[in-house]
Backbone as CSV, one residue per row, in Angstrom:
resi,resn,N_x,N_y,N_z,CA_x,CA_y,CA_z,C_x,C_y,C_z
1,MET,9.285,4.447,10.691,8.304,4.016,11.810,7.017,3.934,10.706
2,LEU,6.155,3.046,11.043,4.884,2.882,10.303,3.763,3.167,11.488
3,TYR,2.842,3.955,11.044,1.368,3.892,12.110,0.287,3.210,11.456
4,TYR,-0.605,2.786,12.189,-1.851,2.185,11.627,-3.149,2.960,12.354
5,ASP,-4.246,2.255,11.918,-5.299,2.600,12.440,-6.479,1.690,11.505
6,PHE,-7.852,1.969,12.213,-8.603,0.946,11.438,-9.656,1.610,10.985
7,ILE,-10.541,1.264,9.872,-11.740,1.799,9.317,-12.474,0.883,9.123
8,SER,-14.064,0.779,9.310,-14.991,-0.113,9.009,-15.894,0.469,7.993
9,TYR,-16.408,-0.548,6.941,-17.322,-0.333,6.132,-18.306,-1.281,5.936
10,GLY,-19.539,-1.567,6.101,-20.415,-2.733,6.203,-19.694,-3.649,6.889
11,ASP,-19.454,-5.005,6.452,-19.057,-5.778,7.234,-17.426,-5.786,7.336
12,TRP,-16.981,-5.231,6.621,-15.391,-4.824,6.301,-14.867,-4.048,7.443
13,THR,-13.571,-4.717,7.996,-12.836,-3.691,8.489,-11.492,-3.720,7.975
14,PHE,-10.981,-2.526,7.852,-9.581,-2.394,7.038,-8.523,-1.863,7.938
15,THR,-7.298,-2.291,7.858,-6.192,-1.710,8.520,-5.515,-0.896,7.438
16,ILE,-5.086,0.269,8.028,-4.429,1.326,7.209,-3.112,1.606,7.753
17,LYS,-2.181,1.675,6.928,-0.831,1.701,7.373,-0.087,2.982,6.954
18,VAL,0.604,4.043,7.524,0.798,5.306,7.128,2.348,5.263,7.799
19,SER,3.177,5.724,6.592,4.605,6.227,6.997,4.594,7.708,7.107
20,LYS,5.964,8.344,7.156,5.849,10.034,7.195,6.050,10.077,5.624
21,ASN,6.261,9.479,5.016,5.961,9.528,3.285,4.624,9.525,2.840
22,GLY,3.783,8.948,3.655,2.332,8.744,3.046,1.849,7.461,3.260
23,LEU,0.411,7.200,2.600,-0.223,5.934,2.874,0.527,4.913,2.334
24,LYS,0.916,3.967,2.979,1.740,2.684,3.150,0.904,1.391,2.436
25,SER,-0.475,1.376,3.035,-1.002,0.178,2.732,-2.277,0.039,3.299
26,ILE,-3.411,-0.419,2.602,-4.792,-0.876,3.200,-4.920,-2.399,2.850
27,ASP,-5.181,-3.042,4.237,-5.719,-4.652,4.129,-6.949,-4.707,4.798
28,ILE,-7.654,-5.772,4.331,-8.452,-6.197,5.247,-8.020,-6.611,6.447
29,TYR,-8.708,-6.398,7.546,-8.022,-6.699,8.977,-8.556,-8.021,9.129
30,ASN,-7.448,-9.026,9.262,-7.411,-10.188,9.727,-6.879,-10.730,10.960
31,HIS,-6.722,-10.072,11.913,-6.045,-9.881,12.941,-4.355,-10.275,13.106
32,GLN,-3.990,-9.587,11.933,-2.452,-9.882,12.056,-1.795,-9.079,12.872
33,ASP,-0.491,-9.593,13.193,0.289,-9.025,14.506,0.518,-7.581,13.988
34,LEU,0.131,-6.517,14.659,0.579,-5.109,14.364,1.654,-4.536,15.787
35,SER,2.225,-5.559,16.421,2.846,-5.168,17.563,4.254,-4.236,17.003
36,ASN,4.805,-4.252,15.974,5.657,-3.708,15.428,5.383,-2.204,14.740
37,LEU,4.020,-1.888,15.085,3.594,-0.394,14.657,3.134,0.135,15.531
38,THR,2.793,1.615,15.567,2.419,2.461,16.391,0.606,2.741,15.880
39,LEU,-0.133,2.717,17.166,-1.426,3.157,16.748,-1.498,4.797,16.698
40,ASN,-1.766,5.522,15.726,-1.626,6.901,15.602,-2.702,7.661,15.173
41,LYS,-3.848,7.744,15.900,-4.852,8.383,14.863,-4.890,9.837,14.592
42,GLU,-3.981,10.417,14.975,-3.809,11.825,14.706,-2.905,11.813,13.170
43,ILE,-1.972,11.014,12.766,-1.034,10.856,11.713,-2.025,9.966,10.643
44,THR,-2.719,9.199,11.046,-3.630,8.562,10.163,-5.070,9.089,9.522
45,ALA,-5.386,10.074,10.746,-6.527,10.752,10.508,-7.253,11.406,8.859
46,PRO,-6.076,11.924,8.270,-6.297,12.647,7.041,-6.630,11.374,5.983
47,TYR,-6.304,10.022,6.265,-6.372,8.938,5.217,-7.723,8.191,5.613
48,ILE,-7.921,8.254,7.076,-9.088,7.821,7.303,-10.271,8.464,6.928
49,GLN,-9.845,10.018,7.068,-11.192,11.019,6.477,-11.308,10.662,4.671
50,ILE,-10.397,10.197,4.021,-10.348,10.167,2.652,-11.306,8.833,2.399
51,LEU,-10.946,7.827,3.038,-11.813,6.783,3.133,-13.163,6.644,3.422
52,ASP,-13.306,7.463,4.601,-14.785,7.431,5.168,-15.490,8.446,3.776
53,ASN,-15.012,9.384,3.283,-15.572,10.153,2.267,-15.984,9.172,1.260
54,TYR,-15.004,8.338,0.768,-14.964,7.292,-0.235,-16.444,6.531,-0.038
55,PHE,-16.503,6.061,1.319,-17.599,5.337,1.456,-19.004,5.977,1.623
56,LYS,-18.839,7.076,1.499,-19.979,7.733,1.434,-20.324,8.574,0.091
57,GLY,-19.474,8.025,-0.944,-19.916,8.188,-2.082,-19.059,9.179,-3.041
58,ILE,-18.002,9.635,-2.185,-16.918,10.622,-2.623,-15.683,9.959,-3.225
59,PRO,-15.448,10.024,-4.589,-14.241,9.369,-5.128,-12.687,9.848,-4.391
60,ILE,-11.878,9.079,-4.499,-10.674,9.363,-3.733,-10.092,10.224,-4.701
61,PRO,-9.383,11.273,-4.082,-8.567,12.329,-4.851,-7.434,11.658,-5.155
62,LYS,-6.933,12.106,-6.496,-5.893,11.514,-7.192,-4.221,12.048,-6.536
63,ASP,-4.459,13.063,-5.815,-3.160,13.738,-5.236,-3.060,13.390,-3.803
64,ILE,-3.521,12.198,-3.377,-3.220,11.735,-2.002,-1.913,11.384,-1.972
65,LYS,-0.985,11.461,-0.774,0.010,11.221,-0.745,0.264,9.664,-0.537
66,LEU,1.072,9.005,-1.331,1.444,7.521,-1.434,2.801,7.287,-1.291
67,ASP,3.198,6.248,-0.097,4.775,5.804,0.036,4.538,4.328,-0.566
68,LEU,4.805,4.174,-1.746,4.602,2.969,-2.557,6.064,2.249,-2.450
69,GLU,6.023,0.868,-2.501,7.083,-0.095,-2.587,6.721,-1.033,-3.700
70,GLY,7.116,-0.950,-4.887,7.044,-1.992,-5.852,8.090,-1.764,-6.760
71,SER,8.004,-2.708,-7.999,8.841,-2.524,-9.415,8.521,-1.307,-10.278
72,SER,9.243,-0.972,-11.034,8.888,0.204,-11.710,7.550,-0.302,-12.715
73,PHE,7.479,-1.528,-13.033,6.296,-1.885,-13.795,5.075,-1.805,-12.896
74,GLU,5.278,-2.507,-11.823,3.990,-2.383,-10.653,3.476,-1.040,-10.548
75,LYS,4.758,-0.080,-10.077,4.089,1.488,-10.042,3.298,2.146,-11.276
76,LEU,3.956,1.526,-12.642,3.316,2.169,-13.822,1.830,1.464,-13.917
77,VAL,1.795,0.262,-13.526,0.231,-0.259,-13.665,-0.411,0.370,-12.694
78,TRP,-0.084,0.702,-11.156,-0.974,1.073,-10.006,-1.305,2.849,-10.818
79,GLN,-0.545,3.307,-11.188,-0.652,4.615,-11.967,-1.973,4.544,-12.728
80,GLN,-1.904,3.550,-13.456,-2.850,3.326,-14.441,-4.357,2.803,-13.926
81,LEU,-4.209,2.182,-12.868,-5.486,1.955,-11.986,-6.077,3.397,-11.512
82,ILE,-5.162,4.155,-10.940,-5.742,5.228,-10.225,-6.404,6.252,-11.278
83,GLU,-6.208,6.147,-12.680,-6.620,6.769,-13.748,-8.110,6.258,-14.056
84,ILE,-8.559,5.061,-13.490,-9.811,4.253,-14.157,-11.002,5.393,-13.198
85,PRO,-11.932,5.917,-14.142,-12.770,6.501,-13.142,-13.688,5.869,-12.085
86,TYR,-14.099,6.730,-11.054,-15.028,6.127,-10.323,-16.244,5.844,-11.119
87,GLY,-16.839,4.216,-10.660,-17.923,3.717,-11.278,-17.480,3.106,-12.791
88,LYS,-16.534,3.068,-12.984,-16.196,2.482,-14.404,-15.149,1.549,-14.287
89,THR,-14.946,0.740,-14.968,-14.188,-0.685,-15.045,-13.405,-0.477,-16.214
90,ALA,-12.161,-1.334,-16.261,-11.148,-1.710,-17.336,-10.782,-2.843,-17.241
91,SER,-10.390,-3.560,-18.350,-9.787,-4.832,-18.552,-8.166,-4.782,-18.221
92,TYR,-7.823,-6.325,-17.922,-6.236,-6.075,-17.654,-5.804,-5.834,-19.143
93,LYS,-6.347,-6.278,-20.225,-5.956,-5.878,-21.348,-5.674,-4.578,-21.766
94,ASP,-6.762,-3.781,-21.517,-6.891,-2.308,-21.423,-6.008,-1.468,-20.659
95,ILE,-5.483,-1.958,-19.480,-4.396,-1.510,-18.702,-3.010,-1.926,-19.467
96,ALA,-2.966,-2.947,-20.296,-1.742,-3.526,-20.874,-1.575,-2.554,-21.952
97,VAL,-2.810,-2.218,-22.714,-2.626,-1.183,-23.952,-2.244,0.108,-23.392
98,ARG,-2.843,0.866,-22.359,-2.350,1.815,-21.966,-1.050,2.128,-21.647
99,ILE,-0.377,0.879,-21.073,1.126,1.053,-20.814,1.850,0.846,-22.144
100,SER,1.537,0.849,-23.247,2.053,0.700,-24.350,2.716,-0.973,-24.294
101,ASN,2.065,-1.817,-23.777,2.705,-3.300,-23.816,1.216,-4.201,-23.872
102,PRO,0.588,-4.389,-24.881,-0.705,-4.985,-25.165,-0.616,-6.370,-24.701
103,ARG,0.543,-7.021,-24.966,0.604,-8.460,-24.510,0.816,-8.830,-23.151
104,ALA,1.058,-7.759,-22.614,1.512,-7.885,-20.903,0.473,-7.994,-19.794
105,TYR,-0.794,-8.680,-20.315,-1.929,-8.533,-19.538,-1.685,-9.525,-18.327
106,GLN,-1.185,-10.542,-18.707,-0.858,-11.442,-17.486,0.090,-10.629,-16.509
107,ALA,1.018,-9.992,-16.812,2.029,-9.237,-15.778,1.144,-8.213,-15.314
108,VAL,0.153,-7.564,-16.016,-0.674,-6.352,-15.575,-1.318,-7.095,-14.348
109,GLY,-2.060,-8.282,-14.593,-2.779,-8.962,-13.585,-1.724,-9.144,-12.073
110,ASN,-0.551,-9.746,-12.665,0.272,-9.803,-11.485,0.520,-8.466,-10.534
111,ALA,0.696,-7.647,-11.272,0.922,-6.133,-10.630,-0.456,-5.514,-9.931
112,VAL,-1.420,-6.063,-10.660,-2.970,-5.534,-9.825,-3.151,-6.302,-8.494
113,GLY,-2.546,-7.555,-8.608,-2.771,-8.573,-7.533,-1.810,-8.254,-6.482
114,SER,-0.706,-7.303,-6.554,0.103,-7.110,-5.428,0.094,-5.811,-5.024
115,ASN,-1.176,-5.244,-5.586,-1.353,-3.664,-5.146,-1.487,-3.768,-3.838
116,PRO,-0.781,-2.804,-2.846,-0.954,-2.722,-1.606,-1.848,-1.782,-1.022
117,LEU,-2.682,-1.066,-1.956,-3.851,-0.134,-1.502,-4.835,-0.439,-2.033
118,LEU,-5.624,-1.477,-1.273,-6.961,-1.559,-1.652,-7.671,-0.179,-1.555
119,ILE,-8.686,0.051,-2.516,-9.676,1.028,-2.732,-8.840,2.315,-3.176
120,VAL,-7.836,2.908,-2.596,-7.152,4.064,-3.206,-6.526,3.840,-4.416
121,ILE,-5.959,2.565,-4.746,-5.326,2.182,-5.888,-6.421,1.150,-6.219
122,PRO,-7.483,1.528,-7.328,-9.005,0.591,-7.136,-8.636,-0.391,-8.127
123,CYS,-7.787,-1.590,-7.553,-7.881,-2.735,-8.198,-9.189,-3.398,-8.417
124,HIS,-9.930,-3.046,-7.674,-11.320,-3.517,-7.788,-12.193,-3.220,-9.084
125,ARG,-11.540,-2.133,-9.776,-12.394,-1.810,-11.065,-11.636,-2.528,-12.249
126,VAL,-10.769,-3.542,-11.887,-10.107,-4.278,-13.118,-11.080,-5.612,-13.201
127,ILE,-11.350,-5.794,-14.492,-12.221,-6.965,-14.880,-11.766,-7.581,-16.099
128,LYS,-12.114,-8.846,-16.401,-11.631,-9.567,-17.479,-12.074,-8.959,-18.736
129,SER,-11.457,-9.267,-20.114,-11.821,-8.615,-21.097,-13.377,-8.925,-21.745
130,ASP,-13.820,-10.142,-20.930,-15.201,-10.624,-21.191,-16.189,-9.930,-20.488
131,GLY,-15.880,-9.161,-19.707,-16.720,-8.419,-19.052,-16.942,-9.267,-17.208
132,ARG,-16.447,-10.220,-17.251,-16.591,-11.182,-15.938,-15.612,-10.307,-14.800
133,LEU,-15.928,-10.792,-13.564,-14.992,-9.988,-12.567,-13.673,-10.492,-12.727
134,GLY,-13.113,-11.653,-12.740,-11.676,-11.834,-13.002,-11.454,-12.132,-11.329
135,GLY,-10.285,-12.028,-10.876,-9.726,-12.453,-9.497,-9.649,-11.294,-8.718
136,PHE,-9.274,-11.348,-7.572,-9.167,-10.233,-6.694,-8.293,-10.540,-5.525
137,SER,-7.249,-9.758,-5.373,-6.174,-10.398,-4.187,-6.825,-10.698,-2.552
138,SER,-8.043,-9.910,-2.339,-8.661,-9.899,-1.317,-9.948,-10.786,-1.470
139,ASP,-10.812,-10.688,-0.442,-12.241,-11.491,-0.709,-12.747,-10.933,-2.083
140,ILE,-13.361,-11.781,-2.751,-13.954,-11.414,-4.071,-15.322,-10.721,-3.574
141,GLN,-15.971,-10.934,-2.550,-17.125,-10.388,-2.182,-16.940,-8.804,-1.820
142,LEU,-15.653,-8.424,-1.532,-15.265,-7.013,-1.406,-15.529,-6.324,-2.691
143,LYS,-14.663,-7.119,-3.710,-14.813,-6.526,-5.050,-16.082,-6.276,-5.614
144,ILE,-16.887,-7.224,-5.474,-18.456,-6.837,-5.753,-18.985,-5.922,-4.753
145,ASP,-18.968,-5.766,-3.960,-19.355,-4.903,-3.066,-18.959,-3.378,-3.332
146,LEU,-17.672,-3.367,-3.555,-17.110,-1.915,-4.074,-17.742,-1.448,-5.289
147,LEU,-17.577,-2.460,-6.186,-18.365,-2.214,-7.765,-19.847,-1.935,-7.485
148,HIS,-20.445,-2.480,-6.838,-21.786,-2.034,-6.713,-22.248,-0.653,-6.074
149,LYS,-21.281,-0.611,-5.018,-21.289,0.706,-4.545,-20.921,2.209,-5.327
150,GLU,-19.908,1.600,-6.263,-19.493,2.547,-7.348,-20.674,2.486,-8.717
151,GLY,-21.339,1.613,-8.950,-21.958,1.486,-9.810,-21.216,0.726,-11.064
152,GLY,-20.265,0.378,-10.866,-19.553,-0.323,-11.977,-20.350,-1.612,-12.612
153,LYS,-19.891,-1.567,-13.951,-20.420,-2.669,-14.461,-19.682,-3.880,-14.816
154,TYR,-20.042,-4.946,-14.623,-19.544,-6.421,-14.930,-20.525,-7.541,-14.978
155,LEU,-20.026,-8.674,-15.595,-21.078,-9.867,-15.942,-21.078,-10.817,-14.805
């Protein structure tokens, strides 16, 4: 069973989904159908608190309980994203090098784009090798807002 709740930051509202095994997803709320999920503020409260703290400037703890679904490659990339410090950025190529596959930057980009946990797995911290923003699976303005909030540098 999946549980959900909402949290807002500035102009953004996010849907968080939680299973009995941990945080499952964080998405920008776009009026998606949630009828097969259960609204449960008690179960989602610890995760809402972590996100609320993040929006107040406190980095996400690395030991947060996650319930990830993805390929072993995606999970490897996502773990590297978690290692990017608050306020810092890394390129797709940097991530590829960190996973000992320096030519896999396009595959890294695909894995970054399939990240189910906005903010917690900080895909917004990944930029192009030339310092430009690059893509973002959600609204690019959110990436800009999060990087500004953290003091991350990009061109």
